gemmi code that builds the backbone of each chain (N, CA, C; Angstrom):
import gemmi

chains = {
    "A": [
        ("MET", (47.974, -30.630, -14.934), (47.928, -29.362, -14.170), (46.498, -29.055, -13.737)),
        ("LYS", (45.579, -29.128, -14.679), (44.175, -28.834, -14.391), (43.616, -29.935, -13.483)),
        ("LYS", (44.029, -31.176, -13.754), (43.561, -32.317, -12.968), (44.028, -32.170, -11.525)),
        ("ASP", (45.292, -31.724, -11.340), (45.844, -31.517, -9.987), (45.054, -30.454, -9.245)),
        ("MET", (44.710, -29.383, -9.979), (43.989, -28.270, -9.359), (42.603, -28.714, -8.907)),
        ("ILE", (41.954, -29.485, -9.758), (40.607, -29.969, -9.422), (40.679, -30.892, -8.213)),
        ("LYS", (41.701, -31.773, -8.198), (41.851, -32.703, -7.071), (42.103, -31.925, -5.775)),
        ("SER", (42.946, -30.893, -5.853), (43.244, -30.074, -4.657), (41.984, -29.424, -4.114)),
        ("ILE", (41.215, -28.809, -5.020), (39.988, -28.109, -4.590), (39.009, -29.118, -4.000)),
        ("LEU", (38.920, -30.293, -4.626), (37.991, -31.323, -4.153), (38.360, -31.803, -2.749)),
        ("VAL", (39.652, -32.090, -2.557), (40.111, -32.577, -1.245), (39.849, -31.532, -0.169)),
        ("LEU", (40.170, -30.284, -0.474), (39.971, -29.177, 0.481), (38.490, -29.024, 0.827)),
        ("THR", (37.637, -29.085, -0.193), (36.185, -28.918, 0.023), (35.626, -30.060, 0.860)),
        ("VAL", (36.025, -31.283, 0.509), (35.517, -32.450, 1.257), (35.985, -32.394, 2.706)),
        ("THR", (37.247, -32.031, 2.916), (37.772, -31.918, 4.288), (36.985, -30.876, 5.068)),
        ("ALA", (36.755, -29.725, 4.445), (36.011, -28.650, 5.119), (34.597, -29.114, 5.474)),
        ("LEU", (33.963, -29.818, 4.558), (32.588, -30.291, 4.809), (32.550, -31.312, 5.943)),
        ("LEU", (33.503, -32.243, 5.911), (33.547, -33.263, 6.962), (33.802, -32.628, 8.330)),
        ("CYS", (34.765, -31.700, 8.368), (35.086, -31.020, 9.627), (33.881, -30.236, 10.145)),
        ("SER", (33.195, -29.547, 9.238), (32.015, -28.762, 9.630), (30.930, -29.664, 10.189)),
        ("THR", (30.736, -30.832, 9.571), (29.709, -31.786, 10.023), (30.020, -32.269, 11.437)),
        ("VAL", (31.285, -32.640, 11.651), (31.692, -33.119, 12.979), (31.480, -32.029, 14.024)),
        ("LEU", (31.894, -30.811, 13.693), (31.752, -29.692, 14.632), (30.286, -29.375, 14.901)),
        ("TYR", (29.451, -29.480, 13.887), (28.026, -29.234, 14.057), (27.435, -30.234, 15.057)),
        ("CYS", (27.831, -31.513, 14.928), (27.329, -32.557, 15.833), (27.776, -32.282, 17.267)),
        ("VAL", (29.056, -31.938, 17.439), (29.569, -31.658, 18.792), (28.881, -30.416, 19.362)),
        ("HIS", (28.677, -29.418, 18.518), (27.995, -28.195, 18.942), (26.582, -28.492, 19.430)),
        ("LYS", (25.864, -29.358, 18.684), (24.495, -29.727, 19.070), (24.482, -30.467, 20.415)),
        ("LEU", (25.517, -31.282, 20.633), (25.595, -32.046, 21.888), (25.863, -31.139, 23.077)),
        ("THR", (26.714, -30.140, 22.875), (27.146, -29.301, 24.001), (26.295, -28.046, 24.182)),
        ("GLN", (25.500, -27.683, 23.169), (24.723, -26.443, 23.225), (23.799, -26.358, 24.449)),
        ("PRO", (23.056, -27.438, 24.818), (22.179, -27.337, 25.994), (22.941, -26.969, 27.264)),
        ("LEU", (24.137, -27.570, 27.448), (24.934, -27.288, 28.642), (25.450, -25.859, 28.625)),
        ("ILE", (25.902, -25.420, 27.451), (26.447, -24.064, 27.331), (25.343, -23.036, 27.578)),
        ("SER", (24.136, -23.290, 27.050), (23.014, -22.363, 27.253), (22.644, -22.277, 28.729)),
        ("MET", (22.772, -23.435, 29.416), (22.414, -23.482, 30.835), (23.302, -22.569, 31.675)),
        ("ILE", (24.592, -22.488, 31.293), (25.501, -21.614, 32.047), (25.471, -20.193, 31.511)),
        ("GLY", (24.601, -19.963, 30.528), (24.377, -18.601, 30.037), (25.436, -18.110, 29.088)),
        ("GLY", (26.165, -19.024, 28.423), (27.213, -18.600, 27.509), (26.790, -18.712, 26.075)),
        ("THR", (27.602, -18.076, 25.209), (27.421, -18.242, 23.761), (28.801, -18.455, 23.156)),
        ("LEU", (28.835, -19.125, 22.044), (30.112, -19.353, 21.359), (30.117, -18.605, 20.044)),
    ],
    "B": [
        ("MET", (59.517, -48.438, 18.098), (58.231, -47.900, 18.591), (58.437, -47.189, 19.934)),
        ("LYS", (59.222, -47.864, 20.823), (59.472, -47.286, 22.152), (60.234, -45.966, 21.991)),
        ("GLU", (61.176, -45.968, 21.061), (61.986, -44.771, 20.781), (61.100, -43.628, 20.299)),
        ("THR", (60.139, -43.950, 19.436), (59.201, -42.940, 18.908), (58.389, -42.319, 20.035)),
        ("PHE", (57.936, -43.169, 20.968), (57.122, -42.688, 22.078), (57.945, -41.848, 23.055)),
        ("LEU", (59.147, -42.320, 23.398), (59.945, -41.641, 24.429), (60.645, -40.384, 23.927)),
        ("LYS", (60.820, -40.302, 22.629), (61.522, -39.165, 22.015), (60.905, -37.827, 22.439)),
        ("GLY", (59.577, -37.761, 22.429), (58.883, -36.509, 22.725), (58.899, -36.148, 24.197)),
        ("ILE", (59.211, -37.135, 25.058), (59.176, -36.887, 26.496), (60.522, -36.369, 26.981)),
        ("ILE", (61.619, -36.975, 26.482), (62.934, -36.601, 27.008), (63.834, -35.977, 25.928)),
        ("LYS", (64.243, -36.781, 24.964), (65.268, -36.353, 23.994), (64.846, -35.121, 23.193)),
        ("GLU", (63.582, -35.053, 22.799), (63.093, -33.908, 22.005), (61.889, -33.283, 22.695)),
        ("ASN", (62.009, -33.082, 24.005), (60.909, -32.462, 24.751), (60.575, -31.107, 24.139)),
        ("PRO", (59.294, -30.870, 23.787), (58.947, -29.648, 23.049), (59.206, -28.356, 23.814)),
        ("ILE", (59.166, -28.398, 25.152), (59.377, -27.171, 25.925), (60.853, -27.009, 26.267)),
        ("PHE", (61.436, -28.046, 26.884), (62.786, -27.916, 27.423), (63.900, -28.083, 26.397)),
        ("VAL", (63.598, -28.744, 25.277), (64.649, -28.971, 24.277), (64.364, -28.177, 22.995)),
        ("LEU", (63.181, -28.376, 22.426), (62.859, -27.717, 21.159), (62.399, -26.263, 21.331)),
        ("LEU", (62.007, -25.908, 22.552), (61.521, -24.544, 22.863), (60.376, -24.122, 21.943)),
        ("LEU", (59.405, -25.029, 21.754), (58.225, -24.719, 20.955), (57.045, -24.438, 21.879)),
        ("GLY", (56.052, -23.671, 21.379), (54.853, -23.415, 22.175), (55.148, -22.627, 23.442)),
        ("MET", (56.002, -21.614, 23.337), (56.410, -20.854, 24.520), (55.287, -19.975, 25.058)),
        ("CYS", (54.444, -19.472, 24.146), (53.402, -18.531, 24.561), (52.430, -19.155, 25.560)),
        ("PRO", (51.768, -20.269, 25.237), (50.889, -20.873, 26.244), (51.655, -21.389, 27.453)),
        ("THR", (52.888, -21.849, 27.244), (53.697, -22.354, 28.362), (53.860, -21.292, 29.434)),
        ("LEU", (54.259, -20.102, 29.038), (54.501, -19.039, 30.012), (53.199, -18.484, 30.578)),
        ("ALA", (52.129, -18.507, 29.771), (50.878, -17.856, 30.184), (50.032, -18.710, 31.116)),
        ("VAL", (49.969, -20.029, 30.900), (49.013, -20.844, 31.662), (49.632, -21.547, 32.855)),
        ("THR", (50.953, -21.437, 33.030), (51.587, -22.182, 34.124), (51.551, -21.409, 35.442)),
        ("THR", (50.471, -20.662, 35.679), (50.320, -19.962, 36.955), (49.819, -20.909, 38.030)),
        ("THR", (49.036, -21.931, 37.635), (48.606, -22.955, 38.592), (48.764, -24.340, 37.965)),
        ("PHE", (48.888, -25.339, 38.827), (49.033, -26.729, 38.401), (47.818, -27.163, 37.586)),
        ("GLU", (46.627, -26.759, 38.049), (45.378, -27.179, 37.398), (45.298, -26.674, 35.962)),
        ("ASN", (45.635, -25.387, 35.765), (45.596, -24.815, 34.406), (46.569, -25.527, 33.483)),
        ("ALA", (47.775, -25.798, 34.011), (48.798, -26.482, 33.208), (48.337, -27.897, 32.851)),
        ("LEU", (47.691, -28.562, 33.802), (47.202, -29.931, 33.568), (46.171, -29.952, 32.451)),
        ("VAL", (45.210, -29.039, 32.512), (44.146, -29.006, 31.497), (44.713, -28.622, 30.126)),
        ("MET", (45.611, -27.647, 30.096), (46.209, -27.241, 28.817), (47.017, -28.400, 28.223)),
        ("GLY", (47.813, -29.078, 29.069), (48.620, -30.211, 28.601), (47.760, -31.338, 28.055)),
        ("LEU", (46.681, -31.641, 28.757), (45.775, -32.706, 28.296), (45.077, -32.304, 26.998)),
        ("SER", (44.723, -31.039, 26.870), (44.077, -30.554, 25.632), (45.015, -30.699, 24.443)),
        ("VAL", (46.274, -30.297, 24.622), (47.243, -30.394, 23.519), (47.508, -31.858, 23.178)),
        ("THR", (47.573, -32.728, 24.201), (47.779, -34.160, 23.955), (46.628, -34.729, 23.136)),
        ("PHE", (45.401, -34.355, 23.491), (44.213, -34.798, 22.748), (44.314, -34.374, 21.281)),
        ("VAL", (44.639, -33.109, 21.060), (44.712, -32.580, 19.687), (45.835, -33.279, 18.912)),
        ("LEU", (47.003, -33.424, 19.543), (48.148, -34.076, 18.880), (47.818, -35.511, 18.498)),
        ("PHE", (47.224, -36.245, 19.429), (46.907, -37.655, 19.222), (45.991, -37.844, 18.011)),
        ("PHE", (44.857, -37.144, 18.030), (43.894, -37.347, 16.948), (44.344, -36.729, 15.637)),
        ("THR", (45.018, -35.591, 15.703), (45.513, -34.971, 14.463), (46.514, -35.886, 13.780)),
        ("ASN", (47.457, -36.439, 14.560), (48.464, -37.334, 13.971), (47.823, -38.551, 13.312)),
        ("ILE", (46.807, -39.103, 13.962), (46.136, -40.286, 13.387), (45.470, -39.926, 12.053)),
        ("ILE", (44.680, -38.853, 12.054), (43.937, -38.469, 10.851), (44.904, -38.093, 9.728)),
        ("VAL", (45.947, -37.315, 10.051), (46.915, -36.886, 9.028), (47.614, -38.102, 8.432)),
        ("SER", (47.981, -39.061, 9.285), (48.646, -40.264, 8.786), (47.719, -41.098, 7.899)),
        ("LEU", (46.442, -41.125, 8.246), (45.469, -41.902, 7.453), (45.258, -41.294, 6.063)),
        ("ILE", (45.262, -39.949, 5.977), (44.923, -39.311, 4.697), (46.144, -38.826, 3.925)),
        ("LYS", (47.343, -39.188, 4.389), (48.559, -38.604, 3.794), (48.685, -38.893, 2.295)),
        ("LYS", (48.189, -40.039, 1.848), (48.345, -40.401, 0.427), (47.287, -39.719, -0.446)),
        ("ILE", (46.200, -39.249, 0.185), (45.108, -38.647, -0.606), (45.340, -37.154, -0.818)),
        ("VAL", (45.958, -36.501, 0.169), (46.069, -35.035, 0.135), (47.190, -34.610, -0.824)),
        ("PRO", (46.880, -33.766, -1.821), (47.932, -33.273, -2.728), (48.880, -32.322, -1.992)),
        ("GLU", (50.101, -32.222, -2.509), (51.156, -31.389, -1.915), (50.716, -29.924, -1.769)),
        ("GLN", (49.973, -29.435, -2.794), (49.633, -28.000, -2.838), (48.698, -27.570, -1.702)),
        ("VAL", (47.871, -28.490, -1.201), (46.887, -28.106, -0.170), (47.145, -28.811, 1.161)),
        ("ARG", (48.367, -29.317, 1.341), (48.686, -30.046, 2.575), (48.456, -29.189, 3.824)),
        ("ILE", (49.046, -28.001, 3.822), (48.976, -27.151, 5.024), (47.537, -26.720, 5.336)),
        ("PRO", (46.764, -26.202, 4.361), (45.378, -25.833, 4.705), (44.555, -27.014, 5.222)),
        ("VAL", (44.732, -28.187, 4.627), (43.964, -29.360, 5.074), (44.355, -29.732, 6.504)),
        ("TYR", (45.660, -29.746, 6.780), (46.103, -30.120, 8.131), (45.634, -29.085, 9.155)),
        ("VAL", (45.693, -27.814, 8.804), (45.229, -26.770, 9.727), (43.730, -26.907, 9.985)),
        ("LEU", (42.970, -27.280, 8.952), (41.525, -27.526, 9.123), (41.282, -28.633, 10.135)),
        ("ILE", (42.051, -29.705, 10.011), (41.890, -30.853, 10.918), (42.259, -30.453, 12.334)),
        ("ILE", (43.378, -29.742, 12.498), (43.809, -29.299, 13.830), (42.743, -28.384, 14.433)),
        ("ALA", (42.237, -27.437, 13.632), (41.225, -26.489, 14.125), (39.952, -27.210, 14.559)),
        ("THR", (39.610, -28.291, 13.854), (38.405, -29.060, 14.224), (38.570, -29.638, 15.619)),
        ("PHE", (39.707, -30.291, 15.862), (39.900, -30.905, 17.183), (40.038, -29.865, 18.283)),
        ("VAL", (40.658, -28.753, 17.981), (40.764, -27.678, 18.977), (39.375, -27.131, 19.313)),
        ("THR", (38.518, -26.989, 18.318), (37.156, -26.499, 18.560), (36.355, -27.506, 19.369)),
        ("ILE", (36.571, -28.792, 19.125), (35.888, -29.825, 19.921), (36.285, -29.677, 21.385)),
        ("ILE", (37.583, -29.537, 21.628), (38.074, -29.359, 23.007), (37.488, -28.095, 23.622)),
        ("GLU", (37.449, -27.031, 22.848), (36.924, -25.758, 23.353), (35.452, -25.897, 23.751)),
        ("LEU", (34.674, -26.547, 22.907), (33.245, -26.738, 23.194), (33.045, -27.610, 24.441)),
        ("LEU", (33.852, -28.671, 24.558), (33.726, -29.565, 25.716), (34.109, -28.844, 27.013)),
        ("LEU", (35.190, -28.059, 26.944), (35.614, -27.315, 28.134), (34.558, -26.273, 28.523)),
        ("LYS", (33.996, -25.594, 27.529), (32.999, -24.565, 27.791), (31.735, -25.175, 28.414)),
        ("ALA", (31.398, -26.396, 27.971), (30.175, -27.043, 28.466), (30.363, -27.658, 29.854)),
        ("TYR", (31.504, -28.343, 30.056), (31.667, -29.127, 31.282), (32.503, -28.444, 32.354)),
        ("THR", (33.433, -27.578, 31.985), (34.266, -26.882, 32.974), (34.371, -25.404, 32.609)),
        ("PRO", (33.277, -24.629, 32.780), (33.290, -23.217, 32.382), (34.318, -22.372, 33.129)),
        ("GLY", (34.619, -22.777, 34.380), (35.627, -22.049, 35.154), (36.996, -22.118, 34.504)),
        ("ILE", (37.403, -23.335, 34.151), (38.697, -23.548, 33.481), (38.695, -22.856, 32.117)),
        ("TYR", (37.571, -22.945, 31.409), (37.463, -22.336, 30.076), (37.706, -20.833, 30.152)),
        ("SER", (37.096, -20.173, 31.148), (37.282, -18.714, 31.247), (38.683, -18.374, 31.737)),
        ("THR", (39.300, -19.246, 32.548), (40.671, -18.981, 33.024), (41.672, -19.107, 31.878)),
        ("LEU", (41.539, -20.178, 31.102), (42.482, -20.388, 29.993), (42.234, -19.435, 28.828)),
        ("GLY", (40.966, -19.039, 28.644), (40.623, -17.991, 27.682), (41.126, -18.221, 26.274)),
        ("ILE", (41.909, -17.273, 25.777), (42.363, -17.273, 24.377), (43.367, -18.399, 24.109)),
        ("TYR", (43.960, -18.966, 25.138), (45.040, -19.950, 24.927), (44.529, -21.302, 24.441)),
        ("ILE", (43.232, -21.550, 24.577), (42.675, -22.775, 23.994), (42.640, -22.653, 22.465)),
        ("PRO", (42.007, -21.639, 21.903), (42.036, -21.517, 20.432), (43.453, -21.386, 19.874)),
        ("LEU", (44.380, -20.849, 20.682), (45.760, -20.679, 20.209), (46.490, -22.007, 20.010)),
        ("ILE", (45.914, -23.117, 20.484), (46.519, -24.433, 20.250), (46.596, -24.707, 18.741)),
        ("VAL", (45.673, -24.087, 17.961), (45.675, -24.298, 16.506), (47.017, -23.874, 15.907)),
        ("VAL", (47.565, -22.756, 16.402), (48.809, -22.236, 15.836), (50.025, -22.610, 16.670)),
        ("ASN", (49.849, -23.556, 17.595), (50.973, -24.062, 18.368), (51.878, -24.854, 17.428)),
        ("CYS", (53.167, -24.461, 17.410), (54.112, -25.069, 16.464), (54.249, -26.569, 16.648)),
        ("ILE", (54.058, -27.049, 17.869), (54.235, -28.479, 18.141), (53.250, -29.283, 17.283)),
        ("VAL", (51.988, -28.840, 17.244), (50.931, -29.620, 16.596), (51.153, -29.678, 15.080)),
        ("LEU", (51.279, -28.500, 14.444), (51.469, -28.477, 12.981), (52.826, -29.071, 12.607)),
        ("GLY", (53.812, -28.834, 13.465), (55.153, -29.371, 13.218), (55.170, -30.883, 13.166)),
        ("ARG", (54.513, -31.522, 14.126), (54.477, -32.986, 14.134), (53.628, -33.538, 12.985)),
        ("ALA", (52.554, -32.806, 12.653), (51.704, -33.249, 11.540), (52.487, -33.233, 10.231)),
        ("LEU", (53.192, -32.136, 9.965), (53.933, -31.994, 8.712), (55.220, -32.809, 8.713)),
        ("GLY", (55.897, -32.811, 9.878), (57.225, -33.407, 9.917), (57.260, -34.899, 10.196)),
        ("PHE", (56.182, -35.432, 10.757), (56.209, -36.852, 11.115), (54.987, -37.603, 10.597)),
        ("ALA", (53.802, -37.160, 11.022), (52.583, -37.905, 10.705), (52.329, -38.007, 9.198)),
        ("SER", (52.769, -37.014, 8.422), (52.515, -37.025, 6.978), (53.476, -37.964, 6.238)),
        ("LYS", (54.405, -38.598, 6.995), (55.381, -39.479, 6.334), (55.400, -40.885, 6.930)),
        ("GLU", (54.842, -41.043, 8.128), (54.971, -42.306, 8.844), (53.631, -43.031, 8.936)),
        ("PRO", (53.670, -44.362, 9.242), (52.397, -45.096, 9.382), (51.605, -44.663, 10.612)),
        ("VAL", (50.352, -45.150, 10.670), (49.384, -44.654, 11.680), (49.829, -44.933, 13.117)),
        ("ILE", (50.278, -46.176, 13.386), (50.624, -46.534, 14.774), (51.790, -45.674, 15.276)),
        ("LYS", (52.807, -45.525, 14.412), (53.971, -44.707, 14.787), (53.564, -43.249, 15.012)),
        ("SER", (52.674, -42.736, 14.156), (52.200, -41.347, 14.295), (51.428, -41.175, 15.595)),
        ("MET", (50.626, -42.198, 15.921), (49.843, -42.174, 17.159), (50.781, -42.094, 18.367)),
        ("LEU", (51.813, -42.944, 18.371), (52.767, -42.970, 19.492), (53.534, -41.655, 19.568)),
        ("ASP", (53.868, -41.108, 18.423), (54.558, -39.821, 18.381), (53.678, -38.723, 18.974)),
        ("GLY", (52.400, -38.729, 18.625), (51.455, -37.745, 19.155), (51.331, -37.833, 20.661)),
        ("ILE", (51.190, -39.075, 21.165), (51.064, -39.265, 22.613), (52.368, -38.853, 23.305)),
        ("GLY", (53.501, -39.253, 22.722), (54.809, -38.932, 23.316), (55.032, -37.439, 23.446)),
        ("PHE", (54.802, -36.731, 22.352), (55.006, -35.277, 22.388), (53.974, -34.597, 23.293)),
        ("GLY", (52.743, -35.098, 23.273), (51.714, -34.546, 24.163), (52.072, -34.721, 25.627)),
        ("LEU", (52.558, -35.930, 25.959), (52.954, -36.200, 27.345), (54.168, -35.372, 27.737)),
        ("GLY", (55.111, -35.222, 26.799), (56.282, -34.385, 27.059), (55.877, -32.951, 27.351)),
        ("PHE", (54.941, -32.425, 26.558), (54.417, -31.073, 26.767), (53.706, -30.972, 28.116)),
        ("LEU", (52.868, -31.975, 28.414), (52.118, -31.984, 29.671), (53.059, -32.013, 30.877)),
        ("LEU", (54.039, -32.926, 30.853), (54.966, -33.050, 31.980), (55.774, -31.770, 32.171)),
        ("ALA", (56.195, -31.158, 31.062), (56.951, -29.902, 31.159), (56.086, -28.797, 31.747)),
        ("LEU", (54.835, -28.719, 31.290), (53.923, -27.686, 31.794), (53.668, -27.852, 33.293)),
        ("ILE", (53.384, -29.084, 33.728), (53.046, -29.250, 35.146), (54.283, -29.086, 36.029)),
        ("THR", (55.465, -29.417, 35.515), (56.697, -29.166, 36.280), (56.881, -27.662, 36.479)),
        ("LEU", (56.761, -26.916, 35.391), (56.925, -25.464, 35.461), (55.847, -24.833, 36.346)),
        ("ALA", (54.609, -25.310, 36.202), (53.494, -24.744, 36.972), (53.663, -25.022, 38.469)),
        ("THR", (54.104, -26.222, 38.803), (54.323, -26.567, 40.211), (55.401, -25.656, 40.801)),
        ("PHE", (56.505, -25.519, 40.067), (57.618, -24.665, 40.485), (57.131, -23.245, 40.730)),
        ("ARG", (56.403, -22.694, 39.764), (55.947, -21.296, 39.857), (54.908, -21.101, 40.946)),
        ("GLU", (53.963, -22.034, 41.050), (52.860, -21.843, 42.001), (53.361, -22.017, 43.448)),
        ("VAL", (54.217, -23.018, 43.669), (54.725, -23.244, 45.033), (55.540, -22.032, 45.498)),
        ("LEU", (56.422, -21.558, 44.631), (57.254, -20.408, 45.014), (56.478, -19.094, 44.986)),
        ("GLY", (55.542, -18.977, 44.037), (54.876, -17.697, 43.833), (53.679, -17.440, 44.740)),
        ("THR", (52.986, -18.516, 45.171), (51.786, -18.313, 45.994), (51.776, -19.160, 47.259)),
        ("ASN", (52.808, -20.025, 47.435), (52.876, -20.911, 48.607), (51.683, -21.873, 48.677)),
        ("THR", (51.057, -22.137, 47.536), (49.959, -23.108, 47.480), (50.161, -24.007, 46.260)),
        ("ILE", (49.388, -25.085, 46.222), (49.325, -25.909, 45.010), (47.857, -26.226, 44.733)),
        ("THR", (47.395, -25.834, 43.547), (45.982, -26.005, 43.182), (45.863, -27.188, 42.230)),
        ("ILE", (45.500, -28.342, 42.786), (45.377, -29.537, 41.949), (43.993, -29.601, 41.321)),
        ("MET", (42.966, -29.197, 42.092), (41.588, -29.245, 41.585), (40.778, -28.142, 42.244)),
        ("ASP", (40.472, -27.096, 41.471), (39.642, -26.012, 42.009), (38.474, -25.787, 41.044)),
        ("ASN", (38.787, -25.287, 39.852), (37.738, -25.126, 38.823), (37.225, -26.476, 38.337)),
        ("LEU", (38.074, -27.512, 38.424), (37.662, -28.848, 37.978), (36.711, -29.508, 38.976)),
        ("SER", (36.524, -28.882, 40.132), (35.652, -29.481, 41.158), (34.195, -29.551, 40.692)),
        ("THR", (33.816, -28.710, 39.710), (32.444, -28.791, 39.155), (32.238, -30.126, 38.445)),
        ("LEU", (33.362, -30.695, 37.958), (33.279, -31.958, 37.216), (33.473, -33.159, 38.136)),
        ("THR", (34.445, -33.048, 39.049), (34.814, -34.203, 39.864), (34.154, -34.200, 41.239)),
        ("GLY", (33.749, -33.016, 41.716), (33.162, -32.917, 43.050), (34.181, -32.780, 44.169)),
        ("TYR", (35.500, -32.777, 43.816), (36.532, -32.644, 44.842), (37.278, -31.338, 44.642)),
        ("LYS", (37.632, -30.739, 45.765), (38.437, -29.519, 45.709), (39.771, -29.848, 46.388)),
        ("MET", (40.898, -29.604, 45.674), (42.210, -29.940, 46.241), (43.130, -28.742, 46.074)),
        ("VAL", (43.127, -27.871, 47.088), (44.020, -26.717, 47.103), (44.770, -26.776, 48.431)),
        ("TYR", (46.106, -26.866, 48.370), (46.882, -27.069, 49.594), (47.902, -25.962, 49.780)),
        ("GLN", (48.121, -25.593, 51.053), (49.189, -24.652, 51.364), (50.462, -25.460, 51.595)),
        ("ILE", (51.601, -24.927, 51.125), (52.845, -25.692, 51.223), (53.516, -25.482, 52.584)),
        ("LEU", (53.889, -24.254, 52.879), (54.573, -23.969, 54.148), (53.734, -22.976, 54.951)),
        ("PRO", (53.016, -23.452, 55.955), (52.236, -22.505, 56.758), (53.145, -21.674, 57.667)),
        ("ASN", (52.713, -20.463, 57.992), (53.440, -19.589, 58.931), (54.908, -19.400, 58.550)),
        ("THR", (55.125, -18.920, 57.319), (56.496, -18.703, 56.881), (56.650, -17.299, 56.297)),
        ("ASN", (57.847, -16.720, 56.490), (58.150, -15.430, 55.856), (58.877, -15.634, 54.532)),
        ("PHE", (59.366, -16.870, 54.323), (60.159, -17.180, 53.139), (59.295, -17.184, 51.870)),
        ("LEU", (58.099, -17.782, 51.970), (57.190, -17.850, 50.821), (55.953, -17.003, 51.096)),
        ("PRO", (55.208, -16.458, 50.134), (55.452, -16.558, 48.689), (56.452, -15.521, 48.167)),
        ("ILE", (57.126, -15.882, 47.079), (57.995, -14.948, 46.355), (57.202, -14.579, 45.107)),
        ("SER", (56.479, -13.469, 45.217), (55.418, -13.201, 44.236), (55.903, -13.011, 42.795)),
        ("ILE", (57.208, -12.734, 42.586), (57.669, -12.549, 41.206), (57.450, -13.809, 40.369)),
        ("PHE", (57.460, -14.977, 41.012), (57.284, -16.218, 40.266), (55.875, -16.380, 39.701)),
        ("SER", (54.911, -15.609, 40.232), (53.559, -15.633, 39.672), (53.437, -14.715, 38.470)),
        ("LYS", (54.396, -13.816, 38.312), (54.330, -12.800, 37.244), (55.051, -13.295, 35.982)),
        ("PRO", (54.838, -12.605, 34.850), (55.496, -13.020, 33.600), (57.023, -13.094, 33.700)),
        ("ALA", (57.636, -12.149, 34.434), (59.105, -12.179, 34.575), (59.533, -13.472, 35.251)),
        ("GLY", (58.798, -13.855, 36.275), (59.087, -15.090, 36.987), (58.909, -16.319, 36.114)),
        ("ALA", (57.980, -16.239, 35.166), (57.769, -17.348, 34.236), (59.031, -17.583, 33.410)),
        ("PHE", (59.622, -16.500, 32.908), (60.856, -16.617, 32.124), (62.001, -17.150, 32.986)),
        ("ILE", (62.105, -16.608, 34.218), (63.185, -17.039, 35.124), (63.042, -18.531, 35.419)),
        ("SER", (61.811, -18.950, 35.767), (61.557, -20.367, 36.100), (61.857, -21.266, 34.918)),
        ("LEU", (61.409, -20.844, 33.736), (61.618, -21.656, 32.537), (63.104, -21.810, 32.255)),
        ("GLY", (63.851, -20.712, 32.365), (65.298, -20.762, 32.137), (65.979, -21.714, 33.101)),
        ("LEU", (65.597, -21.630, 34.378), (66.185, -22.506, 35.402), (65.892, -23.971, 35.087)),
        ("LEU", (64.639, -24.246, 34.754), (64.252, -25.639, 34.496), (64.907, -26.187, 33.234)),
        ("ILE", (65.071, -25.352, 32.203), (65.764, -25.785, 30.982), (67.209, -26.124, 31.311)),
        ("GLY", (67.839, -25.292, 32.155), (69.207, -25.556, 32.574), (69.330, -26.872, 33.323)),
        ("ILE", (68.421, -27.093, 34.278), (68.446, -28.335, 35.071), (68.209, -29.545, 34.153)),
        ("PHE", (67.247, -29.427, 33.245), (66.918, -30.516, 32.319), (68.121, -30.856, 31.451)),
        ("ASN", (68.820, -29.843, 30.942), (69.985, -30.079, 30.089), (71.120, -30.738, 30.863)),
        ("VAL", (71.301, -30.339, 32.107), (72.351, -30.946, 32.944), (72.051, -32.438, 33.147)),
        ("ILE", (70.782, -32.744, 33.433), (70.397, -34.155, 33.647), (70.581, -34.950, 32.346)),
        ("LYS", (70.189, -34.333, 31.233), (70.302, -35.006, 29.923), (71.759, -35.255, 29.560)),
        ("GLU", (72.614, -34.281, 29.790), (74.052, -34.429, 29.506), (74.634, -35.543, 30.377)),
        ("GLY", (74.235, -35.555, 31.653), (74.711, -36.580, 32.587), (74.344, -37.976, 32.129)),
        ("ARG", (73.100, -38.133, 31.636), (72.632, -39.431, 31.148), (73.363, -39.836, 29.877)),
        ("SER", (73.604, -38.890, 28.971), (74.275, -39.257, 27.706), (75.748, -39.545, 27.951)),
        ("ASP", (76.372, -38.916, 28.975), (77.771, -39.232, 29.322), (77.876, -40.668, 29.818)),
        ("LYS", (76.877, -41.064, 30.651), (76.892, -42.428, 31.223), (76.781, -43.467, 30.109)),
        ("VAL", (75.937, -43.174, 29.097), (75.740, -44.110, 27.981), (77.007, -44.118, 27.116)),
    ],
}
model = gemmi.Model(1)
for chain_id, residues in chains.items():
    chain = gemmi.Chain(chain_id)
    for i, (resn, *xyz) in enumerate(residues, 1):
        res = gemmi.Residue()
        res.name, res.seqid = resn, gemmi.SeqId(i, " ")
        for name, pos in zip(("N", "CA", "C"), xyz):
            atom = gemmi.Atom()
            atom.name, atom.element = name, gemmi.Element(name[0])
            atom.pos, atom.b_iso = gemmi.Position(*pos), 0.0
            res.add_atom(atom)
        chain.add_residue(res)
    model.add_chain(chain)
structure = gemmi.Structure()
structure.add_model(model)
structure.setup_entities()
C-alpha cells in the first residue's frame, strides 16, 4: 500500500517535471516571436 | 491495422457518430480556415498523446492514470498554443479559448484511456491519426457547409497568409439574392447544419452496411 503510494507520487512528479521541461524549451523558442507581435502568455 | 485507422474516419467518426467534442465543433466551424487549423491541432495532440500514453502504459499506476494522461495532453495542447501564437497570431486570436479547451475534449482523453492505454504503440498511433482525421474531415465539411450558405464565400487561407504568403478567399455565387442565408453563420445555424450532416452521414453509412 505504502509502496504503491510512493510509486504513484513518483510517477506523477516525474511526469510533471518532464512536461514542464519540454514546455519551458518550447516557450524559450517561441518567446522572441511572441514578444515581437507584442503578446504575452 | 487498416481497420484501426479507418474506424475513426467513418464507422466511429467522433463528430457524426460518437457526437464528441461538440463545443469546439459548433464554435469554430464559421470558416473553413478555422476548422482546418482546429482539426489539425486536435490531430497533432491525439497523435502524440496516443504514442506517449502507449509507451508509458506499463509504468503508470492505476491510481494516477488520469492525472498523468491529462498532464501529457495539456503539454501538447500548450505546445500547439505557443506555436500558433508565435507563427499565426491571427488564427490564435480567432480560435481564442477553443485551443486550450482541446485539453478537455472528450475525444483526446477518451482515446488515451480507452485505447492507447491498452494497445501497442503502432496501433495507438494509427488510432490517433484516424480519429484526428475523422475530426478534421467532419469539421471542414461542416465549416464549408456553413460558410458557403452563411456568407456566400469560402475562406481557405486568410489569417494563414502570414505563414504561407497566399490569400485564398473566394465568393461562391456572385450577384445572387439566394445567398447568403445568414442564420447558418449563427449558433442556431450551427446546430441545424450539424443535424443535417449527421442525418446525411447516417443515411450513407446505412446504405453502405446494407450493401455489405
